[in-house]
C-alpha positions in Angstrom: -0.3 -0.2 0.1 2.7 2.4 0.9 4.3 1.2 -2.4 1.5 2.0 -4.2 0.7 5.4 -2.9 4.4 6.2 -3.2 4.1 5.7 -7.3 0.7 7.3 -7.5 2.8 10.3 -5.9 5.5 10.8 -8.2 3.9 9.8 -11.4 1.4 12.7 -10.6 4.1 14.7 -10.2 3.3 15.6 -6.8 6.8 14.4 -5.8 9.8 15.0 -8.8 12.0 12.5 -7.5 12.7 8.6 -8.1 11.5 5.5 -6.0 13.9 3.6 -3.6 12.5 -0.3 -2.5 14.5 -1.9 0.2 14.5 -4.7 2.4 15.8 -8.0 3.4 16.1 -11.0 1.7 12.6 -13.4 1.1 10.4 -10.0 2.4 8.8 -9.8 -1.2 10.2 -6.6 -2.7 10.4 -8.1 -6.0 6.6 -9.5 -5.8 5.8 -5.9 -5.0 7.3 -4.0 -7.2 6.1 -6.3 -10.1 2.8 -6.4 -8.8 2.9 -2.3 -9.1 4.1 -2.6 -12.8 0.9 -5.2 -13.6 -0.9 -2.8 -12.3 -0.2 0.0 -14.0 0.1 -2.0 -17.4 -3.2 -3.7 -16.9 -7.0 -3.0 -17.9 -9.3 -0.9 -15.7 -11.1 -4.1 -15.4 -8.4 -6.2 -14.0 -7.2 -3.7 -11.6 -10.5 -2.9 -10.0 -10.5 -7.0 -10.0 -7.5 -6.9 -7.8 -8.3 -4.4 -5.4 -11.5 -5.7 -4.9 -9.9 -9.2 -4.1 -7.9 -7.3 -1.2 -10.5 -4.6 -0.8 -9.7 -5.4 3.3 -6.4 -3.4 2.8 -6.6 -1.4 -0.5 -9.5 1.2 -0.5 -11.3 2.4 -3.5 -10.1 5.9 -3.1 -6.9 4.3 -3.8 -7.9 2.5 -7.1 -9.6 6.1 -8.2 -6.3 7.7 -7.4 -4.3 5.2 -9.6 -7.2 4.8 -12.4 -6.9 8.4 -12.9 -3.4 8.5 -13.4 -3.7 5.7 -15.8 -6.4 7.6 -17.8 -4.1 10.9 -18.0 -1.7 10.0 -20.5 0.2 7.0 -21.8 2.9 5.8 -19.5 5.7 3.0 -20.3 7.2 0.4 -17.6 10.0 -0.8 -18.1 11.4 -3.6 -15.7 15.1 -5.3 -15.3 16.7 -7.6 -13.0 20.4 -8.0 -11.9 23.3 -5.4 -12.1 26.2 -7.6 -11.4 29.0 -6.7 -13.9 28.1 -3.1 -14.4 31.7 -1.0 -14.0 31.0 2.4 -15.0 28.6 4.9 -16.6 28.9 3.7 -20.1 27.6 0.5 -19.1 24.6 1.8 -16.9 23.5 3.6 -19.7 23.7 1.1 -22.1 21.7 -1.3 -20.2 18.9 1.4 -19.2 18.6 2.2 -23.2 18.7 -1.4 -24.1 15.7 -2.1 -21.6 13.9 1.0 -22.7 14.3 0.1 -26.3 13.0 -3.5 -25.5 9.9 -2.2 -23.9 9.2 0.0 -26.4 9.1 -2.5 -29.2 7.1 -4.6 -27.2 4.6 -1.7 -26.5 4.7 -0.8 -30.3 6.1 2.4 -29.7 8.8 4.4 -31.6 12.6 5.3 -31.1 13.8 2.3 -29.8 15.6 1.5 -32.9 18.4 4.7 -32.4 20.3 2.7 -29.6 24.0 2.6 -28.9 23.7 -1.1 -30.1 22.5 0.1 -33.7 24.6 2.8 -34.0 28.0 0.3 -33.4 26.5 -2.6 -35.8 26.1 0.4 -38.2 29.4 2.0 -37.8 31.1 -1.2 -37.8 29.3 -2.4 -41.0 30.5 0.3 -42.7 33.3 -0.1 -45.4 35.2 2.6 -45.2 35.6 1.6 -41.3 35.8 -2.2 -42.0 38.7 -1.4 -44.6 40.3 1.2 -42.2 40.0 -0.7 -39.1 40.0 -4.3 -39.5 43.9 -4.9 -39.6 43.9 -3.0 -36.4 41.1 -4.9 -34.9 42.4 -8.0 -35.6 46.3 -6.9 -34.4 45.7 -5.0 -31.1 42.0 -6.3 -30.0 40.9 -9.6 -31.4 42.0 -11.8 -28.2 39.4 -9.3 -26.3 36.5 -11.1 -28.4 37.9 -14.6 -28.0 39.4 -14.3 -31.8 36.5 -13.2 -33.7 37.3 -10.7 -36.5 34.9 -7.7 -36.8 32.8 -9.5 -38.9 31.9 -12.0 -36.7 32.0 -9.4 -33.8 29.1 -7.4 -35.5 26.9 -10.6 -36.3 27.5 -11.2 -32.1 26.3 -8.2 -31.4 23.2 -8.4 -33.8 22.2 -11.8 -31.9 23.4 -11.5 -28.6 21.1 -11.0 -25.8 21.6 -10.9 -22.2 24.5 -11.9 -20.3 26.2 -12.3 -23.3 25.7 -8.8 -25.3 26.2 -6.9 -21.5 29.7 -9.0 -22.0 30.4 -8.1 -25.3 29.0 -4.2 -25.3 31.4 -3.9 -22.4 34.5 -5.1 -24.3 33.2 -2.7 -27.2 32.6 0.4 -25.1 36.4 -0.4 -23.4 37.5 -0.4 -27.1 35.8 2.7 -27.9 37.2 4.4 -25.0 40.5 2.9 -25.8 41.1 3.8 -29.8 38.5 7.1 -28.9 36.0 6.6 -31.4 32.8 8.7 -30.7 30.5 6.0 -32.6 31.2 3.4 -29.8 30.6 5.0 -26.6 27.9 7.1 -24.6 27.5 8.9 -21.6 24.9 9.3 -19.4 24.2 13.1 -20.9 23.7 11.5 -24.0 21.6 8.4 -22.3 19.3 11.4 -20.6 18.5 13.3 -24.4 18.0 9.8 -25.6 15.1 9.0 -23.0 13.6 12.7 -23.4 13.1 12.4 -27.1 11.7 8.7 -26.1 8.9 10.3 -24.1 8.3 13.3 -26.8 7.9 11.0 -29.6 5.5 8.9 -27.8 4.0 11.6 -26.1 4.5 9.8 -22.7 2.9 11.0 -19.6 5.4 9.2 -17.7 7.9 6.5 -18.2 8.7 4.6 -14.7 12.3 2.1 -15.2 12.1 -0.5 -12.4 15.2 -2.3 -11.8 15.3 -5.0 -9.6 18.0 -6.5 -7.6 20.1 -3.0 -7.6 22.5 -3.7 -4.8 25.7 -4.8 -6.7 26.1 -1.7 -8.7 26.4 0.3 -5.7 28.8 -2.3 -4.3 30.4 -2.3 -7.7 30.7 1.2 -8.5 30.7 3.0 -4.9 33.0 5.5 -5.7 32.0 6.7 -9.1 28.1 8.1 -8.8 27.8 10.9 -10.3 26.5 9.2 -14.0 24.0 7.5 -11.8 23.2 10.7 -10.1 22.7 12.8 -13.0 20.1 9.9 -14.2 18.1 10.0 -11.2 18.3 13.9 -11.3 16.2 13.8 -14.9 12.8 13.0 -12.4 13.2 16.8 -11.4 12.9 18.2 -15.0 11.4 15.1 -17.1 8.6 12.4 -16.0 11.3 9.5 -15.8 11.3 7.7 -12.8 13.3 4.7 -11.9 12.5 2.2 -9.2 15.4 0.7 -7.6 15.3 -2.1 -5.6 18.2 -3.0 -2.8 19.2 -4.5 0.3 20.6 -2.8 2.9 23.5 -0.6 1.2 24.4 2.3 3.8 27.4 0.1 4.9 28.9 0.3 1.6 29.5 3.7 1.9 31.8 5.6 4.6 30.2 7.9 6.8 29.8 11.2 5.8 30.3 10.5 2.2 28.9 13.5 0.5 27.9 12.0 -3.2 26.4 9.1 -1.2 24.1 11.6 0.2 23.4 13.7 -2.7 21.9 10.2 -4.5 19.8 9.4 -1.5 18.6 13.2 -1.8 17.3 12.3 -5.3 14.8 9.7 -4.1 11.4 10.1 -2.1 12.0 10.2 1.5 11.8 7.6 3.4 12.8 4.8 1.9 10.1 2.0 0.9 11.0 -0.4 3.5 9.2 -3.9 2.4 9.4 -6.4 5.8 7.8 -9.8 6.1 5.4 -9.7 8.9 5.3 -12.4 11.4 1.5 -13.2 10.8 2.6 -13.4 6.8 5.4 -15.3 7.2 3.0 -18.3 9.2 1.0 -17.8 6.3 2.8 -18.7 3.6 4.3 -21.7 5.4 1.4 -23.0 6.1 0.4 -22.8 2.4 3.4 -24.6 1.4 2.7 -27.3 3.6 0.3 -29.2 1.3 -1.2 -32.8 2.3 -0.4 -35.6 -0.1 -3.3 -36.4 -1.9 -2.7 -40.4 -1.8 -5.7 -41.7 0.5 -3.4 -44.2 2.7 -1.0 -41.2 3.5 -3.8 -38.7 4.7 -5.1 -41.1 6.9 -1.7 -41.7 8.0 -1.0 -38.2 8.5 -4.2 -37.3 10.3 -3.8 -39.5 12.6 -0.8 -38.3 13.7 -1.6 -34.7 12.9 -4.4 -35.0 15.6 -1.7 -36.3 18.7 0.5 -33.2 17.5 -2.6 -30.9 17.5 -2.9 -32.0 21.2 0.8 -31.9 22.2 1.0 -28.1 21.2 -1.7 -26.6 22.5 0.5 -24.4 24.9 3.4 -23.6 22.3 0.9 -22.6 19.5 -1.1 -20.3 22.3 2.0 -18.2 22.9 3.0 -17.9 19.2 -0.8 -17.3 18.3 0.0 -14.1 20.8 3.0 -13.4 19.2 2.8 -13.6 15.8 -0.8 -12.2 15.4 -2.3 -15.2 14.4 -5.4 -17.7 14.8 -4.9 -21.5 15.4 -6.1 -22.5 12.4 -2.4 -21.1 10.8 -0.8 -22.4 13.0 -2.6 -26.3 12.8 -1.2 -25.7 9.2 2.6 -25.7 9.6 2.5 -29.2 11.8 4.6 -31.0 12.0 6.8 -27.9 12.1 6.8 -27.4 15.8 5.5 -23.7 16.4 8.4 -22.6 18.4 11.0 -23.8 15.1 8.6 -22.0 12.9 9.3 -18.8 15.0 13.0 -19.2 14.3 12.5 -20.0 10.8 10.7 -16.9 10.2 13.9 -15.1 11.4 16.2 -17.2 9.7 
């Protein structure tokens, strides 16, 4: 609910900042941000059905606020998972651009062909580039690309996706920097201008970029955050919002780090912290403990289960008060002992 309210707040431009979602392992951060994405993308009927299904916690006012945002203009949602292996602004900019380009294609929008990847393919395919650079490429850079010549690199650039594409682009960006090739590099300023143009040509009300598991980016780039800062600062001028999902990353940065303080200032304060309430943890355990459908196994289990009911009355009573759950939920987790289940929740 808090995340939905924060999302509505920024999409309505009441808060011209990005969003930060934080939480420990297994608390449901990924599920939460994907749910928000689906609610933005879904039809009014589908959204209404979801709100009615969870009407005990999702109000009709919240539904109306979300629908008002959705009907006021086109919103492009982008989702990306994982940030390991990113070193520097150029790789970050490429991955943001590539993810947006994929979302544009999926939604039949324009502008996704004008990317760094396509610019590299076009430039490396020029006859004058091949004739003038092929020999130097072979002598100096071929080992970096596992023996592939310039023609094979272009073919790989066209066909690779996912981690293979990220690794190839990192090598090409490194080569472009080393050789000072303008066609093979992109900084955050160029990315921002590209996003601005995409928003304009598609007449978007908003673009929201959800990046799940972003912790590794901070771990690998703790001393070079100026480019990332410029990207999230873009929300102040245009309706482009990052939603980053991390574990606790404060320990990565030294106390008093000014750059870190500036970066955090570009996000809605306070950070949206996703926690797993104890009652939900027990309900999830109970839902996972399904009975075997075999009639003989069920009969044997029910005899044991009834005995366990009688032996755990006192412990269930204590855990019910501690976790704010009813006896029905606790019975479902047997044969896990209620005390063990409480420990498991904390683990």
